[in-house]
Backbone bond lengths (Angstrom), bond angles and torsions (degrees), N, CA, C in turn:
res aa  C-N    CA-C-N  psi(-1)  N-CA   C-N-CA  omega(-1)  CA-C   N-CA-C  phi
1 M - - - 1.464 - - 1.532 109.88 -
2 R 1.326 115.41 131.06 1.464 119.63 -178.41 1.531 110.49 -75.11
3 S 1.342 114.87 152.80 1.452 120.36 179.30 1.528 109.59 -68.55
4 F 1.343 115.91 169.90 1.457 121.64 -178.29 1.520 111.36 -55.50
5 L 1.332 116.96 -50.58 1.460 120.60 -175.87 1.526 113.05 -74.34
6 D 1.330 117.23 -16.26 1.461 120.75 179.41 1.527 112.07 -100.03
7 S 1.334 116.35 10.01 1.460 121.42 -179.28 1.522 110.66 -107.83
8 T 1.314 115.82 158.73 1.457 120.22 173.60 1.524 109.20 -83.44
9 V 1.321 115.83 161.76 1.459 120.56 -179.10 1.520 110.93 -60.90
10 H 1.327 117.10 -46.92 1.462 119.07 -177.56 1.523 112.35 -69.04
11 E 1.326 117.18 -29.75 1.459 120.74 175.86 1.533 110.03 -63.30
12 L 1.316 116.79 -43.73 1.466 121.43 178.96 1.525 111.08 -66.87
13 F 1.327 116.29 -37.37 1.468 119.00 176.55 1.525 110.59 -64.15
14 E 1.318 116.96 -42.16 1.469 120.18 -179.97 1.525 111.44 -63.82
15 R 1.327 116.93 -34.85 1.476 119.81 175.27 1.524 110.59 -63.49
16 Q 1.319 116.26 -43.08 1.451 120.18 179.51 1.520 111.03 -64.62
17 A 1.327 116.30 -40.44 1.464 120.72 178.32 1.524 111.35 -63.51
18 S 1.323 116.47 -34.25 1.462 120.76 178.21 1.525 111.50 -74.26
19 A 1.331 116.12 -35.81 1.469 120.75 -176.65 1.526 112.27 -75.55
20 A 1.326 117.07 -34.94 1.470 120.64 -176.56 1.519 109.95 -139.63
21 P 1.324 117.88 65.10 1.469 121.16 -171.75 1.522 114.43 -61.16
22 N 1.323 117.65 -31.11 1.458 120.49 -173.70 1.530 113.73 -94.55
23 N 1.316 117.18 -1.13 1.457 120.22 177.33 1.531 110.44 -74.38
24 I 1.325 115.74 148.11 1.456 120.06 178.41 1.530 109.57 -72.06
25 A 1.323 115.87 127.85 1.459 121.22 177.79 1.519 111.29 -95.52
26 L 1.336 116.77 -46.70 1.463 121.93 -174.67 1.516 110.76 -135.05
27 R 1.322 114.60 144.72 1.462 121.59 170.93 1.523 108.10 -130.06
28 Y 1.302 115.66 137.80 1.466 120.41 178.45 1.512 108.22 -148.11
29 Q 1.350 115.40 111.54 1.452 121.49 -176.87 1.532 109.19 53.60
30 A 1.313 119.82 -120.78 1.464 120.14 -176.95 1.529 112.38 -90.48
31 Q 1.329 117.13 2.45 1.460 120.99 -176.49 1.530 111.41 -100.55
32 S 1.312 115.60 153.55 1.461 121.45 170.53 1.522 107.94 -149.40
33 I 1.336 115.95 158.00 1.458 120.31 -178.32 1.524 108.93 -146.99
34 T 1.313 116.82 137.71 1.461 121.25 179.57 1.532 110.29 -80.63
35 Y 1.338 114.71 167.93 1.461 119.15 177.73 1.517 110.78 -60.84
36 D 1.314 117.15 -42.63 1.464 120.04 -178.02 1.524 110.97 -64.42
37 A 1.330 116.19 -45.75 1.468 119.71 -179.26 1.529 111.15 -65.32
38 L 1.329 116.78 -39.28 1.464 120.14 178.89 1.520 110.81 -66.00
39 N 1.321 116.49 -39.34 1.464 120.21 179.57 1.526 110.84 -66.32
40 R 1.337 116.38 -44.97 1.464 119.58 -179.68 1.526 111.42 -65.18
41 R 1.329 116.21 -40.45 1.471 119.91 178.47 1.527 110.67 -64.08
42 S 1.324 116.62 -44.19 1.464 120.51 179.27 1.525 111.13 -64.08
43 N 1.323 116.42 -36.98 1.469 119.86 178.34 1.524 111.49 -63.56
44 R 1.316 117.00 -41.54 1.471 119.90 179.43 1.532 110.55 -61.43
45 V 1.334 115.99 -44.35 1.465 119.50 179.11 1.526 110.00 -65.46
46 A 1.342 116.77 -38.41 1.470 120.52 179.05 1.525 110.71 -62.51
47 H 1.320 117.56 -43.81 1.469 120.47 177.45 1.534 110.50 -63.41
48 Y 1.322 116.38 -36.35 1.467 120.80 175.79 1.526 109.89 -61.57
49 L 1.335 116.33 -45.60 1.463 120.11 -179.48 1.530 111.28 -63.75
50 C 1.324 116.43 -38.84 1.473 119.73 176.75 1.526 110.51 -59.73
51 A 1.325 115.44 -43.73 1.465 119.68 179.97 1.529 111.12 -65.86
52 A 1.328 116.08 -25.65 1.468 120.69 179.32 1.522 112.06 -86.01
53 G 1.348 117.42 0.93 1.454 121.03 175.64 1.519 115.26 96.17
54 I 1.338 117.94 8.07 1.466 121.16 178.18 1.523 108.39 -88.01
55 D 1.325 116.30 125.97 1.455 119.01 -179.16 1.522 110.48 -142.78
56 R 1.319 115.28 -167.42 1.455 121.70 -174.28 1.537 111.10 -57.26
57 G 1.339 114.54 132.82 1.455 120.36 177.69 1.512 115.04 93.97
58 A 1.340 117.24 -10.00 1.466 120.07 179.69 1.530 109.95 -75.86
59 L 1.318 115.84 160.80 1.461 122.34 174.33 1.520 107.70 -118.02
60 V 1.341 115.88 124.22 1.466 121.45 -176.96 1.527 109.05 -121.09
61 A 1.318 116.62 124.93 1.460 121.02 178.93 1.522 110.21 -83.59
62 V 1.337 115.25 145.55 1.469 121.79 178.29 1.524 108.06 -123.22
63 L 1.322 116.69 109.27 1.454 122.22 178.69 1.525 107.51 -111.02
64 L 1.330 115.59 84.64 1.456 122.64 -177.06 1.521 109.50 -145.22
65 E 1.331 116.85 149.97 1.454 119.52 169.60 1.521 108.58 -68.82
66 R 1.331 116.77 151.48 1.459 117.82 179.44 1.530 109.26 -64.21
67 S 1.310 114.82 132.31 1.462 123.05 -172.57 1.515 107.39 -172.19
68 I 1.314 116.30 175.70 1.462 120.33 175.32 1.527 109.95 -62.28
69 T 1.329 116.65 -39.25 1.470 120.35 178.70 1.522 111.06 -61.52
70 A 1.330 117.69 -41.76 1.459 121.08 -179.53 1.521 111.00 -63.43
71 V 1.325 117.00 -43.76 1.473 120.48 -179.62 1.521 110.40 -66.30
72 S 1.326 116.68 -43.74 1.460 120.52 178.17 1.525 111.02 -60.42
73 T 1.324 116.50 -39.03 1.464 121.56 179.36 1.525 110.96 -64.13
74 I 1.328 117.25 -43.59 1.461 121.41 178.81 1.521 110.58 -61.95
75 L 1.315 117.41 -44.70 1.464 120.57 179.12 1.528 110.86 -61.83
76 S 1.333 117.39 -39.63 1.464 120.49 -178.88 1.522 111.12 -65.53
77 I 1.325 116.86 -35.91 1.468 120.81 178.16 1.520 109.97 -65.05
78 L 1.333 116.78 -45.00 1.468 120.52 178.58 1.530 111.38 -63.45
79 K 1.320 116.25 -36.70 1.458 120.33 -177.22 1.529 113.15 -64.28
80 V 1.330 118.44 -27.58 1.468 120.21 178.33 1.527 111.53 -87.77
81 G 1.340 116.44 1.61 1.462 120.33 179.38 1.508 113.69 89.04
82 A 1.339 116.33 9.10 1.460 121.02 179.56 1.522 110.21 -93.96
83 A 1.320 116.55 176.07 1.460 123.16 176.98 1.523 108.47 -116.94
84 Y 1.335 115.91 152.83 1.463 118.85 -179.04 1.525 111.41 -108.70
85 L 1.323 114.52 147.83 1.458 123.91 177.08 1.521 107.11 -119.08
86 P 1.338 119.29 100.61 1.459 120.52 -177.71 1.524 111.72 -77.13
87 L 1.323 115.97 133.51 1.456 122.99 177.84 1.523 108.06 -122.78
88 D 1.321 116.67 130.47 1.462 121.58 -177.54 1.530 109.55 -91.24
89 P 1.340 118.44 118.21 1.473 120.83 -177.83 1.524 113.71 -60.81
90 S 1.354 117.49 -20.23 1.460 119.73 -179.12 1.521 112.89 -81.71
91 H 1.341 117.72 -9.71 1.455 120.54 179.50 1.534 110.51 -75.54
92 P 1.312 117.97 156.51 1.473 120.62 -179.94 1.528 112.27 -56.97
93 K 1.314 115.99 143.34 1.467 120.55 -179.23 1.521 111.36 -56.84
94 G 1.328 116.16 -41.45 1.460 119.43 -178.22 1.511 112.24 -59.77
95 R 1.331 116.61 -42.73 1.463 120.58 179.18 1.523 110.68 -63.53
96 L 1.323 116.48 -44.82 1.464 120.48 -178.76 1.526 110.94 -62.59
97 R 1.315 116.99 -42.68 1.468 120.16 -178.95 1.526 111.22 -67.43
98 E 1.335 116.76 -35.30 1.463 120.35 177.26 1.531 110.73 -65.27
99 I 1.331 116.05 -41.77 1.469 120.18 178.96 1.520 110.08 -63.90
100 I 1.321 116.84 -44.90 1.463 120.43 -179.80 1.524 110.72 -61.62
101 Q 1.326 115.56 -42.30 1.463 119.39 -179.63 1.523 111.33 -64.37
102 E 1.336 116.96 -42.63 1.459 119.77 -178.00 1.524 112.17 -73.54
103 A 1.339 117.04 -43.23 1.466 120.07 -175.82 1.524 112.63 -76.22
104 S 1.328 117.27 -26.74 1.468 123.11 179.36 1.528 113.28 51.08
105 P 1.334 117.91 57.83 1.465 119.48 177.85 1.521 111.12 -64.44
106 S 1.326 115.76 152.38 1.461 120.37 177.72 1.513 111.69 -68.74
107 L 1.326 115.50 -26.96 1.460 120.72 -171.83 1.524 108.50 -158.71
108 I 1.332 116.66 151.84 1.458 122.29 172.18 1.523 107.96 -119.81
109 L 1.330 116.18 126.31 1.462 121.56 173.74 1.520 107.71 -99.84
110 T 1.339 116.62 122.66 1.458 120.43 -173.20 1.524 109.48 -154.62
111 T 1.321 116.38 -165.94 1.470 121.76 175.08 1.526 108.75 -120.65
112 H 1.319 115.73 163.10 1.464 120.14 179.58 1.532 111.54 -61.86
113 S 1.332 116.75 -27.07 1.467 119.65 -177.50 1.520 112.99 -67.77
114 Y 1.343 117.82 -15.86 1.467 120.95 -179.96 1.521 112.64 -105.91
115 E 1.310 115.93 13.84 1.463 119.87 -175.83 1.522 111.91 -60.05
116 D 1.341 117.06 -34.09 1.461 120.32 -177.73 1.521 111.98 -70.67
117 I 1.346 117.42 -21.14 1.461 121.06 179.50 1.522 110.90 -71.74
118 L 1.318 116.04 -34.54 1.461 120.84 -167.30 1.520 114.06 -78.80
119 G 1.313 117.51 -35.14 1.458 118.27 -173.94 1.525 110.07 72.25
120 N 1.292 117.08 -155.74 1.463 121.94 -179.21 1.530 110.38 -99.07
121 G 1.311 115.62 160.94 1.468 118.54 174.13 1.512 113.20 126.60
122 T 1.333 116.44 -107.24 1.463 122.07 -170.70 1.526 112.43 -56.54
123 A 1.332 115.39 140.09 1.465 120.86 176.21 1.521 109.28 -61.55
124 R 1.321 115.88 146.34 1.449 118.62 178.31 1.522 110.98 -140.39
125 L 1.339 115.38 153.21 1.451 122.74 173.00 1.522 107.10 -120.83
126 Y 1.317 116.15 140.18 1.456 120.52 -179.90 1.531 108.94 -101.11
127 V 1.333 115.62 128.07 1.466 119.26 -172.94 1.527 111.71 -62.01
128 E 1.340 117.72 -28.95 1.459 119.61 177.93 1.528 110.52 -63.42
129 D 1.336 115.77 -39.55 1.461 119.83 -179.58 1.527 111.05 -72.97
130 V 1.321 116.22 -39.27 1.469 120.37 178.40 1.520 110.15 -61.29
131 E 1.335 115.88 -42.10 1.465 121.24 -177.09 1.528 111.93 -57.41
132 K 1.313 117.30 -34.90 1.462 121.48 -176.41 1.521 112.71 -67.79
133 T 1.324 117.51 -21.42 1.470 120.24 -174.17 1.533 113.06 -110.24
134 L 1.332 117.60 0.00 1.464 119.72 -171.30 1.519 113.82 -63.24
135 S 1.312 118.02 -29.37 1.469 120.23 -176.80 1.524 112.19 -60.99
136 S 1.311 117.54 -19.82 1.475 120.23 -179.31 1.521 113.02 -89.29
137 Y 1.337 117.34 0.50 1.463 121.19 -178.82 1.527 110.73 -109.59
138 S 1.321 115.70 150.76 1.459 121.94 -177.02 1.525 111.65 -65.06
139 E 1.329 115.33 146.57 1.457 120.17 175.86 1.533 111.61 -104.01
140 D 1.320 116.66 12.01 1.467 121.55 178.63 1.522 110.65 -81.30
141 N 1.346 115.93 151.66 1.458 120.30 174.46 1.522 110.09 -59.66
142 L 1.323 116.07 144.54 1.462 120.81 178.85 1.522 110.07 -82.90
143 T 1.306 115.85 153.55 1.464 121.45 172.17 1.520 107.21 -108.97
144 V 1.320 115.65 101.23 1.464 121.91 -176.99 1.517 108.71 -127.81
145 D 1.319 116.41 130.77 1.458 119.27 174.37 1.520 109.16 -62.15
146 G 1.293 116.36 138.83 1.457 119.58 179.56 1.507 110.39 172.99
147 G 1.317 115.98 163.79 1.448 120.23 -178.41 1.507 111.59 -152.37
148 P 1.323 116.92 -179.78 1.464 121.92 -174.24 1.521 114.66 -65.35
149 D 1.321 117.64 -16.88 1.461 119.81 179.83 1.528 112.60 -97.49
150 D 1.334 116.44 9.78 1.466 120.57 172.39 1.528 109.56 -75.53
151 L 1.318 116.40 148.23 1.452 121.06 177.61 1.525 109.95 -63.18
152 A 1.353 116.36 133.34 1.466 121.45 -179.83 1.514 112.41 -111.27
153 Y 1.323 117.51 -34.73 1.458 119.93 -176.29 1.519 110.48 -155.73
154 V 1.320 115.29 160.84 1.464 123.01 166.17 1.521 105.81 -130.49
155 I 1.328 116.79 119.02 1.463 121.99 179.35 1.523 108.53 -121.29
156 Y 1.306 115.37 134.50 1.455 120.13 -178.70 1.524 111.40 -91.16
157 T 1.316 115.33 139.57 1.457 121.08 176.62 1.528 109.60 -68.82
158 S 1.322 115.57 167.14 1.465 120.19 -176.94 1.517 112.71 -70.93
159 G 1.324 116.57 -21.88 1.455 119.28 -176.97 1.510 113.16 82.77
160 S 1.346 116.64 15.33 1.463 120.33 -177.85 1.525 112.43 -65.30
161 T 1.333 117.01 -21.96 1.466 120.37 178.49 1.524 111.85 -108.17
162 G 1.328 115.65 17.43 1.457 119.67 -179.37 1.514 111.04 144.43
163 V 1.303 117.69 -140.56 1.463 122.70 -179.57 1.526 109.79 -77.11
164 P 1.356 118.70 135.01 1.469 120.39 176.35 1.521 111.43 -55.69
165 K 1.321 116.17 139.07 1.463 121.71 -178.23 1.522 109.48 -121.40
166 G 1.318 115.87 139.50 1.452 120.52 177.02 1.521 111.00 -82.39
167 V 1.335 116.30 129.35 1.461 121.66 179.06 1.526 108.15 -112.45
168 A 1.335 115.59 121.53 1.457 121.25 -178.80 1.522 109.75 -93.22
169 G 1.321 116.83 129.19 1.464 121.42 -179.79 1.515 111.22 -123.65
170 V 1.317 116.10 141.77 1.461 121.29 178.26 1.528 109.59 -95.40
171 H 1.315 116.42 169.58 1.462 121.03 -179.30 1.522 110.90 -58.10
172 R 1.333 116.91 -40.17 1.460 119.74 -176.69 1.526 111.63 -64.13
173 S 1.326 118.11 -31.81 1.460 119.62 179.26 1.531 110.62 -66.77
174 I 1.337 117.06 -33.06 1.461 120.25 176.89 1.527 110.21 -70.51
175 T 1.329 116.78 -51.37 1.461 118.99 -176.32 1.525 111.56 -64.81
176 N 1.330 116.97 -35.17 1.456 119.22 177.67 1.527 110.86 -64.01
177 S 1.338 116.71 -43.83 1.462 119.43 -178.21 1.524 111.39 -64.12
178 L 1.330 116.92 -28.96 1.463 120.01 -178.29 1.528 112.35 -70.94
179 T 1.318 117.57 -17.88 1.470 119.90 -177.92 1.524 112.15 -74.84
180 W 1.341 118.21 -12.30 1.461 118.44 -179.86 1.525 114.04 -128.93
181 V 1.323 117.63 10.59 1.460 120.46 174.38 1.528 108.74 -70.66
182 P 1.344 118.80 134.61 1.474 120.70 -179.54 1.520 112.16 -58.85
183 R 1.339 114.58 128.08 1.462 120.76 176.00 1.510 109.10 -122.38
184 D 1.308 115.78 161.82 1.449 120.22 178.75 1.520 109.65 -67.55
185 E 1.330 116.34 144.37 1.454 120.49 -177.88 1.524 110.70 -63.93
186 S 1.314 117.08 -32.76 1.456 121.89 174.11 1.514 108.05 -115.30
187 S 1.328 117.13 126.01 1.465 120.19 -177.62 1.524 112.21 -82.32
188 T 1.343 116.97 -5.02 1.461 120.81 -178.24 1.524 110.53 -63.91
189 G 1.315 116.20 124.98 1.455 120.45 175.94 1.509 114.99 72.82
190 E 1.321 118.13 19.39 1.463 120.18 179.77 1.531 111.55 -65.90
191 L 1.316 116.08 141.76 1.457 122.93 170.98 1.516 107.40 -145.82
192 W 1.330 116.42 113.59 1.458 121.06 -179.82 1.519 109.60 -93.81
193 A 1.326 115.13 154.17 1.467 120.83 176.59 1.524 109.35 -112.78
194 L 1.320 115.86 134.28 1.461 121.98 172.19 1.518 106.71 -104.00
195 N 1.325 116.07 99.42 1.454 121.49 -177.11 1.519 111.56 -122.45
196 L 1.330 116.09 23.90 1.458 122.16 -179.38 1.522 110.16 -115.97
197 S 1.305 116.06 152.41 1.460 120.89 173.97 1.524 109.67 -61.23
198 L 1.319 116.92 138.62 1.467 121.11 177.52 1.517 111.96 -68.10
199 A 1.349 116.45 -13.14 1.462 121.29 177.56 1.524 111.58 -91.42
200 F 1.316 116.97 8.59 1.454 123.79 -179.35 1.533 107.78 -104.49
201 G 1.330 117.52 133.31 1.458 121.22 -175.03 1.514 114.26 -55.06
202 A 1.340 117.31 -34.71 1.464 120.28 -178.40 1.524 112.63 -67.55
203 S 1.338 117.28 -15.32 1.468 119.36 179.95 1.523 112.08 -67.97
204 L 1.328 117.61 -19.87 1.463 120.49 -178.39 1.522 111.12 -57.49
205 S 1.323 116.63 -51.19 1.463 119.62 -178.67 1.521 111.00 -72.89
206 R 1.327 117.88 -36.40 1.464 120.50 -179.03 1.514 111.52 -65.81
207 L 1.322 117.44 -31.33 1.459 121.65 -179.36 1.513 111.86 -85.61
208 F 1.329 116.67 -50.57 1.459 119.06 -168.27 1.525 114.80 -84.84
209 L 1.329 119.16 -32.00 1.464 117.46 -179.27 1.531 111.53 -61.72
210 P 1.329 119.90 -49.63 1.461 118.65 176.76 1.530 113.25 -58.43
211 L 1.336 116.41 -44.61 1.466 119.95 -177.52 1.520 112.44 -62.49
212 L 1.329 117.10 -36.41 1.464 120.39 -176.12 1.515 112.40 -86.79
213 C 1.332 117.12 -16.30 1.470 120.35 -175.54 1.520 113.35 -113.45
214 G 1.306 117.86 6.72 1.459 120.22 174.47 1.509 115.03 80.37
215 I 1.327 117.67 24.10 1.464 121.66 179.99 1.531 108.55 -100.76
216 P 1.328 119.35 126.39 1.465 119.56 178.10 1.522 110.91 -62.52
217 L 1.327 115.71 143.31 1.460 122.32 -175.38 1.519 109.53 -121.21
218 L 1.327 116.16 122.67 1.461 122.30 177.46 1.527 108.43 -95.49
219 I 1.326 116.78 116.77 1.462 122.09 -179.52 1.520 108.66 -89.56
220 L 1.330 116.44 125.68 1.460 121.43 178.42 1.520 110.00 -107.51
221 S 1.321 116.19 142.37 1.456 120.67 177.78 1.521 109.88 -72.69
222 Q 1.311 116.34 167.08 1.455 120.33 178.47 1.528 110.83 -60.80
223 E 1.328 116.58 -40.71 1.461 120.23 -179.60 1.523 111.02 -64.92
224 E 1.305 117.54 -41.80 1.469 121.46 178.87 1.521 111.45 -66.08
225 S 1.310 116.41 -32.92 1.460 121.28 -174.79 1.516 113.18 -78.61
226 E 1.329 117.44 -23.83 1.463 120.47 -172.42 1.520 113.78 -99.91
227 D 1.316 118.38 -12.33 1.459 122.92 179.58 1.529 108.31 -99.29
228 S 1.326 117.71 111.87 1.464 121.33 -172.78 1.530 112.56 -61.05
229 E 1.330 117.31 -41.29 1.462 119.61 -179.07 1.526 111.15 -68.32
230 R 1.323 115.48 -43.95 1.464 119.72 178.59 1.525 110.55 -64.16
231 L 1.333 116.48 -40.26 1.459 120.95 179.94 1.516 111.08 -64.57
232 S 1.332 117.71 -45.46 1.468 120.18 -178.73 1.520 111.57 -63.08
233 N 1.327 116.92 -35.88 1.464 120.39 177.56 1.521 111.37 -65.17
234 I 1.338 116.01 -40.52 1.464 120.19 178.99 1.527 110.72 -67.36
235 L 1.325 116.71 -43.67 1.471 120.42 179.77 1.515 110.76 -60.05
236 E 1.339 116.96 -40.37 1.463 120.81 178.73 1.523 110.99 -68.60
237 R 1.321 116.60 -48.79 1.464 120.93 -175.55 1.526 112.11 -64.18
238 E 1.333 116.72 -41.61 1.461 120.52 -174.82 1.534 113.08 -88.41
239 G 1.323 117.66 -16.53 1.462 120.18 179.89 1.514 113.21 74.49
240 V 1.334 117.14 39.95 1.465 121.51 -179.61 1.527 109.81 -64.29
241 T 1.346 116.27 136.64 1.465 120.77 -177.63 1.524 113.63 -108.39
242 N 1.332 118.32 -16.76 1.466 120.79 -173.75 1.528 108.73 -146.40
243 I 1.340 116.42 126.94 1.458 119.87 -176.80 1.518 110.49 -151.95
244 V 1.332 115.65 156.37 1.461 123.09 171.09 1.525 108.06 -110.94
245 M 1.328 116.88 137.05 1.464 120.77 176.63 1.510 110.20 -135.74
246 V 1.323 116.10 146.71 1.461 119.09 171.21 1.524 107.60 -75.02
247 T 1.315 116.34 152.80 1.460 121.39 -173.20 1.529 113.66 -56.52
248 P 1.341 120.33 -46.14 1.478 119.17 -179.81 1.526 112.90 -59.48
249 L 1.335 117.50 -39.03 1.455 120.83 179.39 1.525 110.68 -67.77
250 F 1.335 116.29 -40.85 1.461 120.61 178.06 1.530 110.30 -61.35
251 R 1.322 116.41 -42.18 1.465 120.82 178.25 1.529 110.41 -61.89
252 E 1.333 116.09 -42.52 1.462 120.61 -179.77 1.527 111.13 -62.51
253 L 1.326 117.25 -39.86 1.464 121.16 178.47 1.524 110.92 -61.89
254 L 1.325 116.12 -43.50 1.460 119.89 -177.00 1.522 112.24 -69.36
255 R 1.311 117.55 -20.53 1.456 120.32 179.18 1.524 112.07 -68.31
256 S 1.315 116.62 -10.74 1.459 119.97 177.29 1.521 111.67 -66.92
257 G 1.358 116.33 -16.24 1.460 120.59 176.50 1.513 113.08 87.14
258 T 1.341 116.15 -156.50 1.468 120.64 -171.94 1.523 113.04 -64.38
259 G 1.325 118.01 -23.75 1.459 119.45 179.60 1.512 112.95 -62.78
260 I 1.321 116.31 -23.01 1.458 120.12 -177.71 1.522 111.22 -69.79
261 T 1.324 117.75 -23.92 1.464 121.44 179.23 1.520 110.30 -60.07
262 H 1.322 116.04 -46.21 1.463 119.91 178.43 1.522 110.86 -73.60
263 K 1.326 116.06 -39.96 1.462 120.41 -175.72 1.526 111.65 -62.46
264 L 1.323 116.89 -36.68 1.468 121.14 -178.72 1.526 111.81 -106.77
265 S 1.313 116.08 31.15 1.466 120.30 -176.14 1.524 113.02 -66.74
266 H 1.350 117.13 -21.34 1.465 119.69 179.64 1.530 112.11 -77.86
267 L 1.342 116.24 -23.59 1.459 119.08 -175.46 1.522 111.36 -65.73
268 R 1.330 115.61 125.27 1.465 120.88 177.96 1.519 111.73 -106.99
269 T 1.331 116.48 -31.26 1.465 121.15 -176.90 1.523 109.66 -136.53
270 I 1.326 116.04 128.52 1.457 122.25 177.77 1.519 107.96 -129.65
271 V 1.322 116.50 127.28 1.461 121.47 173.60 1.526 106.98 -108.10
272 V 1.329 115.63 121.01 1.460 121.40 -177.49 1.521 108.40 -107.93
273 G 1.321 116.89 126.93 1.467 119.57 -175.08 1.512 112.96 -141.68
274 G 1.327 114.09 -178.08 1.451 120.84 -179.91 1.510 111.82 100.30
275 S 1.315 116.37 -45.04 1.460 122.31 174.55 1.525 107.44 -157.20
276 S 1.316 116.42 159.96 1.461 121.00 -175.02 1.529 111.17 -67.99
277 R 1.329 115.33 148.86 1.459 120.44 172.95 1.528 108.91 -77.70
278 T 1.306 115.51 133.12 1.460 120.94 177.10 1.524 109.36 -78.25
279 P 1.342 118.18 161.92 1.475 120.31 -179.73 1.522 113.37 -54.36
280 D 1.340 117.91 -39.88 1.462 119.28 -179.76 1.520 111.84 -67.20
281 L 1.341 117.07 -34.20 1.459 120.31 178.11 1.525 110.69 -70.77
282 I 1.312 117.22 -37.43 1.465 120.88 176.18 1.522 110.16 -62.15
283 D 1.340 117.00 -45.25 1.467 121.00 178.42 1.526 111.28 -61.27
284 S 1.331 116.43 -43.90 1.467 120.34 -179.71 1.524 111.44 -63.12
285 S 1.323 116.27 -42.30 1.462 119.73 -178.14 1.526 111.25 -66.56
286 K 1.330 117.11 -37.60 1.468 120.02 177.87 1.524 111.21 -66.85
287 R 1.316 115.96 -37.27 1.464 120.30 -177.30 1.524 111.94 -75.49
288 L 1.336 117.22 -43.00 1.454 120.95 -173.09 1.524 113.46 -89.27
289 L 1.345 116.93 -24.18 1.468 120.47 -179.37 1.529 110.17 -127.28
290 P 1.329 117.53 58.99 1.471 120.30 -176.16 1.525 113.24 -66.28
291 H 1.322 116.77 -19.86 1.461 121.37 -177.60 1.525 112.75 -83.74
292 A 1.331 118.48 -11.89 1.474 121.80 -172.16 1.521 111.27 -104.27
293 R 1.326 115.35 145.44 1.463 121.28 169.62 1.526 106.94 -88.44
294 I 1.321 116.50 127.99 1.451 121.14 -175.93 1.528 109.07 -120.17
295 F 1.321 115.51 128.58 1.453 122.55 -178.07 1.519 109.92 -120.97
296 D 1.315 116.15 149.56 1.457 121.05 169.31 1.517 107.86 -91.14
297 G 1.314 116.87 126.84 1.458 121.03 -178.65 1.508 111.38 -120.12
298 Y 1.312 115.66 136.69 1.455 121.27 179.25 1.520 107.32 -120.12
299 A 1.320 115.94 107.72 1.463 120.65 -174.32 1.517 109.50 -82.20
300 I 1.296 115.74 96.81 1.459 120.97 -178.91 1.524 108.21 -103.22
301 T 1.319 115.31 105.98 1.459 120.20 -175.93 1.520 111.65 -56.30
302 E 1.332 116.11 -35.53 1.467 119.86 -174.92 1.525 113.67 -64.52
303 V 1.340 118.14 -21.10 1.469 119.21 178.78 1.524 111.94 -106.89
304 G 1.315 115.80 15.25 1.460 119.33 171.81 1.506 115.23 78.90
305 G 1.338 118.31 24.67 1.459 119.79 177.79 1.505 111.18 146.98
306 P 1.342 117.26 -166.40 1.450 120.29 -174.66 1.523 112.96 -80.95
307 V 1.321 115.63 147.17 1.458 121.85 167.67 1.520 105.49 -99.13
308 I 1.320 116.49 120.81 1.454 121.76 -172.56 1.516 110.12 -101.03
309 V 1.334 116.24 132.78 1.458 122.14 177.50 1.517 108.41 -112.88
310 G 1.332 115.58 128.87 1.459 118.03 176.95 1.506 113.62 133.49
311 Q 1.338 118.84 4.11 1.449 120.71 177.38 1.521 108.40 -154.25
312 R 1.301 116.40 155.32 1.458 120.20 174.53 1.519 108.46 -78.43
313 M 1.293 115.91 142.63 1.459 118.19 -178.49 1.516 110.30 -148.13
314 T 1.317 114.43 154.79 1.450 121.06 174.92 1.514 107.49 -116.69
315 V 1.302 116.71 126.88 1.458 121.00 -178.68 1.519 109.34 -104.65
316 A 1.320 115.97 119.58 1.457 119.90 177.85 1.520 109.19 -67.50
317 S 1.319 116.33 151.68 1.460 118.77 177.73 1.516 108.55 -61.02
318 S 1.304 116.62 138.52 1.458 119.61 -175.87 1.516 110.24 -153.05
319 R 1.293 113.30 167.76 1.450 120.07 173.47 1.512 106.52 -110.51
320 I 1.303 117.98 111.11 1.451 122.01 -177.68 1.527 108.70 -91.98
321 G 1.328 115.43 116.41 1.461 119.32 -177.62 1.511 109.60 56.24
322 Y 1.326 116.44 -129.31 1.450 120.43 177.99 1.518 111.44 -116.79
323 F 1.363 114.78 21.27 1.446 117.25 178.27 1.522 110.29 -67.31
324 R 1.332 116.43 141.74 1.454 120.58 -177.53 1.521 112.51 -91.47
325 T 1.338 116.28 -11.28 1.462 119.15 178.72 1.513 109.32 -107.35
326 Q 1.329 116.59 158.33 1.448 121.25 178.71 1.524 109.39 -88.73
327 P 1.318 119.04 116.49 1.457 119.40 178.22 1.510 111.59 -71.76
328 S 1.317 116.96 150.23 1.444 121.64 175.04 1.521 108.34 -103.00
329 I 1.318 117.04 133.73 1.443 121.66 -178.82 1.520 107.79 -120.54
330 F 1.320 116.04 123.53 1.453 120.82 -175.98 1.521 109.78 -112.83
331 S 1.314 116.59 145.85 1.452 121.66 176.43 1.514 108.64 -128.35
332 I 1.317 115.79 134.27 1.456 120.23 -178.46 1.516 108.71 -104.96
333 P 1.347 119.00 111.37 1.467 120.68 179.08 1.520 111.24 -62.43
334 K 1.332 116.30 143.62 1.469 120.19 177.54 1.506 109.98 -115.09
């Protein structure tokens, strides 16, 4: 058995599915799915993709809202040895079409409701149509040659400093980043929230660390993630222990006052990103959430995930994307 850093993402997921098949892997609204069911579903889609001519080295775009279907689709792409290109349906059509044109994916997996976004050109499969035929495909794990230095994803930067750029990441860059993402000191009762766009670099750790480490993951819709009152109610009701928030949303949550201390009592780890916390926000967070560890996170797509400030960390040597130099990552203890 290969070590963690020498394994592919889907290989590690399959190990977890074998070790704890009946544990809940994903929750989304009223739905939930176990590791075994998610693995079998992803395998069926992977066999479908193989039959459609998708194999190792291909690039497949995923234009879906975050959901159990979206996660299953991403896993199936990795299982055939291909890489995924996440596209956010809420982004402007022009931006999405430019990315598709530049990246030239072999295939786009989407739904009929997004057909108007795509225009003409790249081949596409609709998940509704795929779902109807899955029962005829094997649910066994695939045997595909591949390793940690195979391409796993291409994620485009926001373009805040100019034209959006595609960043290619290998499996090892994902697994390496997971070794230093802040986790709860006690794993008992952990529940992570995925409230970020899958087209955002920070989603890599939010998606894959729970899946590979046996932590249930609660997927939140865009609407649930952007409304502070709705989000706080969900965090309280579901008992979420680990979440990432952009700074303005975090500030809005804290404005609820002392009641928020009880409401977010389950939260053990919060990563706040997007912009720096001001001194008054730091004081408020310490006063209102004394039970939680709070980190500043900077989601830098080019290094394969977030750079976390607030703890000492050791970064194993890795190959980030296709960069030829070794990046240095610094953390400032607070």
